[in-house]
Steps between C-alpha positions, in 0.01 A plus 500: 500500500641785293463745787689268737783456249517875439508579872778242558699642209465857632603391852814334379601776265446766765717313755772431240514866401509616862779258587728615212430855390613595147862611477576868463663597175877533547661837443783533253745209549850580618736516211876527458704617199764247395763592240738247330789603275466401134768246396596408146774239429599506866570878508268771632328713234606861542272798432585832337599649836747220572283334768376143462148469361249342729169304471269626778174340616246561773431186701259423778638427847345189657484455876675186624305309756677327785412138545538249778731201485323174431594204726636186335254217467769248582540646852138428584388141537 
């Protein structure tokens, strides 16, 4: 009985692995540098050189997926 159970388990695991191979590790994600001026009391904070100081961050860029329009359920009867 144990051999039959083991053989069944191996058969299912082998077919599941073959149908969906493991994902490849992604390379470095696309990033973008975003800078926002520092504001204090409604006025921009100026640096020593006379330019406004900025807070800069590196953010990941996400791909937007296009979807399809869903039909209204009221139209179908």
